[in-house]
N, C-alpha and C positions, 0 to 999 in steps of 0.2 A: 504494499498499499504506500501511496505516495504521502509522504510528511509533508502536509502542508497549513499553514495558519488559517482558522477557521472563523477567526472574528477579529474586529478590531475596534476600539473604544473611541469615543471623541466626547469629551466632557467639557465643561466651565471650569473655569479655577477657581479655587477656593474664594479669592478676594472678591468675586461678585457679589457673595452675600453680604459683604461691608459696603459694596456701593449699593444694594437695593433695598438696605434696610429700612432707611428712611422715605422711599420713594411712595407714594400712594399707590393703591391698585389700580386706579385711572388715571390718565392724565389726557385730559380732554383737548389739548392745544396740540397742533401739529410741532410748534414751534416747542413745547415743553418735552415732547417725545424727542425730537432731534436733539436738544439740549443734553439729554440723558445719553443718547447714542455717542455724541463729541465725548462725554467725562468717561464713556467706557472705554472709546478707542485710545484716548489720550492714555488712560492707566492701562490699558493691554500691552502697549508697545511697551511702556516703560518697566511693567513686570516681567517683559522676557517671555511672552506665550505666543506672539506672532505678529504680524504690521499692526497699523494703527487704523483698525478696521472694526465698527460694531454695527450691530442691528438690532431692529424691535419688531416683533409681531403683535399689533393692537388690532382690538377689534374698532372697526372705523369710524362709529358712529359714538359710542360711549368712551373710547379711550384706554378700555380696559387693556392691559399690560398680560398678553399671554405667554410671551417668552422674551428672553434676551440672547443674543448670541455676540461672541468675539472672535477674533481669529486666533486659532489655535492651532497653527499650521506648524510651529518649532515645538510646543508643547508636547502635542500628539503625536509628531511624526507622520501625520496624514497629509497631504498635498491639497486635497480637497475642503479641508475642514476652514471653510472661509466663514465669514462671520455671517452672511446671509445663511448659507446651507446651514450652519448650526441652530440658528434661530428659526427658520423653517422647520428641521426635523424636530426640533423641542417641541414646536407648536402643534405639529402632527402628532406628536405622542402625548401631549396634554388635551388635545382635543378628541384622541382616538380613531384619527382620519387622517388618510394621505392626501384629500381633498379639502382644503380650508375652504372652499366654494361649495360644500356639498350643503344638499337641503336640511336645514334644521341649525345649521351653523349661522351667525351673523358675518357679515362680509369683514373681512379682513384683510389690513394693508401690513406691508413690509416698510419700515422705516430705515434707511442706512445713509451713511454719509458720505456717498458719493454713488455714482451710476455704477450698475453691477458690471464686472469682468466678464468675460464671455462664460466662463462655467456658470457664475451665479444668475446671469441674464437668464441662461436654459432652467436653471433649478426654480428661479421665480417665476416664470411663465407655467411651470408645469405645477406648481405646487398648490394653486387654486386661490391664491390670494387675490382681492378684486381690486388694491389699490397700490401701487408704489410711490414713496415719498425720498425723493433724493436730497441733498444738500447741495449738489453740483454735478454737474459733468464737464468735460472739455480735459485739453491736454496737462493741467496742473497737476493731478495726482500723479501721472506717469514722470511728469518733469522734478516733482519734487521728491516722491519716493523711490524712482528707479523700476519701481514695479514694473511686467511685461502684463498689461489688463486683455490684449488679445484683441482680434481684429472685429470688432462689433462694426456693424452697418451704421450709417447716417440715420437710418430711419428705425433706430432700437426704439424709441419710446412709441411711436406710430404701430410698430408691430404689435407692442403692447395693448395699445387702445384698441386696436381692429379686433383684439382677443378678449373684451371687457375688463381690462385693466388699466384703472386709471392712473396715470402719472403726473405728481405733482414735481417740481422742481424748485431749486433755490430757496431752500427751506435754509436758513442759517448758513448758507456757503461759507461765509468769511471764518466762520468756527471750524469747520473742517481744513479749510487752508491753514489755520493756524497750529492745529494738530500736525499737518503734513509737515510744514514748516521746521516744528520743533524734532520731528523725525527726522528729518533731512538735517539738521545740526548734528545729530544723534550719529547717522550713517558718514557724515565727513569726519566725525571724531572717533571712527571706527568703535562704536561703542554697540550697534545692533547689527546681525544678519539680515540681509536682503535673499530672501529665498527666492532666486528667480530659478527656473530648470534650466538645461541647456549650457550650464557652465559659466550663465552670470550670477552669480552669487557675489554680494556686493561685502 
């Protein structure tokens, strides 16, 4: 019999409990949700778990937080463990459904601190969320963090919209860029690992 691994584990870091301890169960304002995302993203890279990325899944109308996710590529050793994938997976576990848009569930939205990379684009599209809220889009993320986000088409938002997923952009964009700039300073100082495949690690 071939001896192969049979499972892998992706989990939130322990410090997330401290960050969420005083957060209300519902954040009705998208700005408040994004402020929390920025805070989690900033702490995440400083703790060494992964890149400066975080996400939330919330009930769109009530603002009830269903799940949180941060990028745990470094701490898990799993390249797909991006913040959006973690948040979506935990939301699906919490609701008991792989489809966050299924009958009987309120509409959910994903809140993330930049436009998704190509992997998270697909994960978001197939998750069942009815909304995607991003802090921004554009080249600044790759320029500041040096990450390769993949070849996403210029019509990425329209593709979501045609599938019934509302896209809301530029929610506290400057907050996202501030986190990325701090991360860049740490890159230049040799204090963090930038995990790009194909030999492009920084």
